[in-house]
C-alpha atoms as one frame of an Amber mdcrd trajectory, in Angstrom:
protein
 -52.982-113.978  18.443 -53.680-113.079  14.730 -57.192-113.033  13.325 -58.195
-115.661  10.847 -58.233-113.212   7.832 -54.559-112.394   8.423 -53.661-116.024
   8.789 -55.633-116.897   5.633 -53.891-114.189   3.606 -50.380-115.361   4.633
 -51.327-119.009   4.140 -52.484-118.150   0.662 -49.282-116.428  -0.202 -47.162
-119.293   1.158 -49.249-121.878  -0.684 -48.933-119.877  -3.864 -45.160-119.980
  -3.580 -45.163-123.633  -2.817 -43.495-123.176   0.565 -46.302-125.024   2.370
 -48.661-127.738   1.033 -52.129-126.705  -0.053 -55.033-127.976   2.050 -58.571
-128.717   0.829 -60.426-127.635   3.995 -60.100-125.718   7.183 -61.635-125.879
  10.675 -63.554-122.824  11.774 -63.826-121.401  15.274 -67.244-123.090  15.568
 -65.501-126.506  15.235 -67.063-127.149  11.776 -65.048-127.979   8.739 -65.166
-125.722   5.643 -63.728-126.048   2.201 -61.399-123.296   0.884 -62.591-120.989
  -1.850 -60.752-121.590  -5.078 -60.464-119.420  -8.151 -58.830-120.744 -11.371
 -56.306-118.370 -12.734 -54.402-118.918 -15.981 -52.045-115.927 -16.015 -50.129
-113.802 -13.505 -52.563-110.964 -14.080 -55.578-113.200 -13.367 -53.833-114.526
 -10.269 -53.559-110.950  -9.002 -57.199-110.301  -9.710 -58.165-113.542  -8.063
 -56.116-112.682  -4.995 -57.637-109.307  -4.725 -61.169-110.750  -5.065 -60.540
-113.226  -2.248 -59.125-110.475  -0.046 -62.204-108.313  -0.541 -64.725-111.153
  -0.167 -63.046-112.471   3.054 -65.516-114.586   4.993 -68.205-113.854   2.347
 -66.332-115.966  -0.193 -68.437-119.178  -0.934 -66.765-122.420   0.087 -66.428
-123.825  -3.512 -64.514-123.346  -6.717 -65.325-120.194  -8.698 -64.335-118.781
 -12.049 -62.711-115.302 -12.008 -65.680-113.586 -13.619 -68.068-114.949 -10.939
 -65.681-113.953  -8.125 -65.366-110.412  -9.355 -69.194-110.181  -9.732 -69.492
-111.103  -6.048 -66.989-108.379  -5.254 -69.080-105.773  -7.076 -72.233-106.930
  -5.232 -70.471-106.775  -1.768 -69.104-103.323  -2.481 -72.480-102.063  -3.673
 -74.110-103.418  -0.495 -71.425-101.719   1.703 -72.066 -98.367  -0.113 -75.778
 -98.687   0.443 -75.300 -99.457   4.131 -72.912 -96.535   4.576 -75.221 -94.152
   2.741 -78.271 -95.229   4.679 -76.671 -95.595   8.087 -78.928 -93.766  10.574
 -77.483 -90.445  11.771 -78.812 -88.692  14.830 -79.018 -85.014  13.870 -79.722
 -82.056  16.094 -83.361 -80.947  16.465 -82.868 -77.930  14.155 -81.614 -80.175
  11.324 -85.118 -80.201   9.900 -86.248 -76.617   9.284 -89.940 -75.905   8.283
 -90.224 -72.223   7.201 -93.226 -70.004   6.550 -92.286 -68.030   3.458 -91.433
 -67.958  -0.204 -88.672 -70.275  -1.443 -87.269 -67.436  -3.491 -86.287 -65.661
  -0.180 -84.568 -68.705   1.435 -81.038 -67.941   2.700 -79.069 -70.934   1.456
 -75.430 -70.917   0.288 -75.118 -71.065  -3.491 -74.039 -74.351  -5.104 -74.478
 -76.292  -1.833 -77.546 -78.460  -2.173 -77.269 -82.075  -3.441 -81.008 -82.625
  -3.805 -84.175 -80.425  -4.307 -87.201 -82.684  -4.055 -90.548 -80.926  -4.465
 -94.065 -80.903  -5.731 -95.089 -77.515  -7.214 -98.699 -76.651  -8.105 -99.876
 -78.024 -11.448-102.336 -75.410 -12.697-101.710 -72.871 -15.502-101.412 -69.944
 -13.051 -98.534 -71.578 -11.439 -96.418 -72.034 -14.548 -94.246 -68.911 -13.776
 -93.154 -70.694 -10.574 -91.405 -73.281 -12.680 -89.155 -70.577 -14.164 -88.313
 -69.287 -10.660 -87.753 -72.841  -9.444 -85.339 -73.477 -12.283 -83.479 -70.270
 -11.472 -83.375 -71.212  -7.696 -82.085 -74.690  -8.502 -79.400 -73.480 -10.929
 -78.078 -71.169  -8.245 -78.415 -73.426  -5.178 -77.654 -76.929  -6.442 -74.100
 -78.026  -6.167 -72.397 -79.241  -9.430 -74.066 -82.545 -10.326 -76.930 -81.897
  -7.865 -80.435 -82.964  -8.813 -83.874 -81.365  -8.956 -86.603 -84.078  -8.633
 -90.027 -82.573  -9.123 -93.531 -83.923  -9.479 -95.534 -82.451 -12.268 -98.867
 -82.566 -13.874 -99.031 -83.952 -17.365-101.295 -81.327 -18.948 -98.643 -78.484
 -19.039 -95.656 -80.755 -19.229 -94.246 -79.073 -22.313 -94.167 -75.698 -20.552
 -92.566 -77.265 -17.502 -89.811 -78.833 -19.579 -89.155 -75.564 -21.306 -88.881
 -73.659 -18.034 -86.527 -76.201 -16.417 -84.401 -76.761 -19.544 -83.632 -73.007
 -19.675 -81.376 -73.263 -16.642 -80.809 -76.914 -15.937 -79.871 -80.147 -17.799
 -82.486 -82.714 -18.412 -81.582 -86.085 -16.794 -84.634 -88.392 -16.829 -88.307
 -88.732 -16.295 -89.857 -91.314 -13.851 -93.426 -92.514 -14.220 -95.545 -92.857
 -11.061 -98.407 -95.140 -11.720-101.620 -94.325  -9.850-102.564 -97.065  -7.413
-106.379 -96.431  -7.800-108.467 -95.541 -10.724-107.554 -93.118 -13.523-107.758
 -89.362 -13.227-110.055 -87.807 -15.783-108.693 -84.804 -17.721-111.976 -83.841
 -19.475-110.696 -80.961 -21.654-108.126 -83.268 -23.176-110.420 -86.367 -23.262
-107.868 -88.466 -21.340-108.108 -90.811 -18.427-104.671 -90.422 -16.952-103.140
 -93.275 -14.891 -99.684 -91.841 -14.179 -97.857 -88.784 -12.912 -94.550 -87.530
 -14.273 -91.629 -87.032 -11.812 -88.939 -85.029 -13.618 -85.175 -85.153 -12.863
 -82.991 -82.269 -13.965 -79.450 -81.573 -12.871 -76.959 -78.769 -12.235 -74.415
 -79.684 -14.989 -73.044 -83.151 -15.480 -74.216 -85.867 -13.107 -71.718 -88.218
 -11.406 -72.271 -91.942 -10.821 -75.739 -92.728  -9.423 -77.286 -95.962  -8.244
 -79.404 -97.862 -10.731 -83.152 -97.035 -10.466 -86.226 -98.232 -12.315 -88.034
 -95.376 -14.034 -91.566 -96.749 -13.426 -92.791 -96.508  -9.872 -95.944 -98.296
  -8.687 -97.835 -95.971  -6.465 -99.305 -97.413  -3.254-102.109 -94.909  -2.686
-102.667 -91.424  -1.588-101.701 -90.016   1.766-103.692 -86.896   2.566-103.392
 -86.733   6.435-101.633 -83.306   6.366-102.453 -81.702   3.011-104.846 -82.093
   0.085-101.886 -82.444  -2.300 -99.643 -84.587  -0.042 -97.541 -87.282  -1.745
 -96.689 -90.672  -0.378 -93.735 -90.723   1.945 -92.400 -93.967   0.390 -91.752
 -92.151  -2.912 -89.799 -89.450  -1.071 -87.707 -91.996   0.763 -86.968 -93.780
  -2.484 -85.405 -90.686  -4.102 -83.728 -89.319  -0.902 -82.064 -92.679  -0.286
 -80.920 -92.943  -3.888 -79.549 -89.380  -4.370 -78.197 -88.348  -0.998 -76.172
 -89.758   1.889 -76.568 -89.410   5.576 -76.262 -85.819   6.820 -76.824 -84.305
   3.344 -79.165 -81.298   2.856 -82.446 -81.763   1.042 -84.618 -78.709   0.086
 -88.351 -78.705  -0.665 -89.459 -75.305  -1.920 -93.185 -76.265  -1.905 -93.691
 -77.989   1.443 -97.398 -78.733   1.195 -97.722 -81.773   3.435 -93.972 -81.608
   4.211 -93.472 -85.214   3.195 -89.886 -84.556   2.151 -89.136 -83.135   5.648
 -90.706 -86.217   7.333 -88.720 -88.541   5.028 -85.445 -86.650   5.773 -86.080
 -86.942   9.519 -86.440 -90.729   9.173 -83.369 -91.146   6.980 -81.009 -88.782
   8.938 -80.861 -86.049   6.317 -80.961 -82.339   6.899 -83.902 -80.494   5.386
 -85.164 -77.063   4.721 -88.800 -76.999   3.509 -91.051 -73.969   3.187 -94.507
 -73.001   2.126 -96.392 -69.680   1.845 -99.502 -71.163   3.451 -99.369 -70.566
   7.209-101.886 -73.359   7.825 -99.843 -75.845   5.840 -96.730 -74.850   7.829
 -98.552 -75.403  11.133 -99.559 -78.884   9.917 -95.980 -79.518   8.868 -94.767
 -78.637  12.349 -97.272 -80.982  13.894 -96.203 -83.731  11.526 -92.554 -83.218
  12.415 -93.552 -83.394  16.160 -95.245 -86.687  15.454 -92.103 -88.043  13.712
 -90.024 -87.147  16.791 -92.544 -88.879  19.136 -92.414 -91.924  16.981 -88.621
 -92.045  17.292 -88.722 -91.578  21.008
């Protein structure tokens, strides 16, 4: 009446103590014959590590001899896969879990130090530079400890943007988004630009994060809902990496409301706003389309 994992664990203990003979193979429930996984251990400590590795791997252990380092590497891979699956497991949230708001982000009523991720795309022109100071202040107050601000930026005023964010937040990294099409001409700087910076700042020290590449190959523009709309694949990339199911993501500059659409697909809560009433209406229509697609 016991499952095969329990039997295997006790058999391994008995074999290790020499109370029953070791066998070279086993017969599975499918009638096929399988070899046992073996890990060579030279010390008592290595034996404990090997036993623990076999226990974690279970049926995923390969039917062959392994060295201890290889077995523990397989354990790390399996646990990383389990974490990804748990983080990205779809969650059905209530209809009001995605909020699209007409208004200024500085007036949003959100509990301080509660947001794990702010993902946004502010305007890039010189006149919008003061917004970066306000965004830094907002993020410093609303991000939870270790929370992240991920923000698209133009390159031309990058020094000003860094200065504004660094006044309140801690620099973490910069990702490079490569343009899928041709270059963008910046005539007053005599530059043909083929990338866009995506800046990552944090509220204090950051905990353990998944490994990401810092160069992202763009796949082309999506402008169905807004002239400055970003590709949803990029939003999904960061939301999957930096949040788990049910987490809250905030986008202070909704625009095409790509972050809201990505959150709906991934089972994250979202608050996204814009001061442009027409953009908000388009965002509501986009969210309605996402719901229809799910149904």
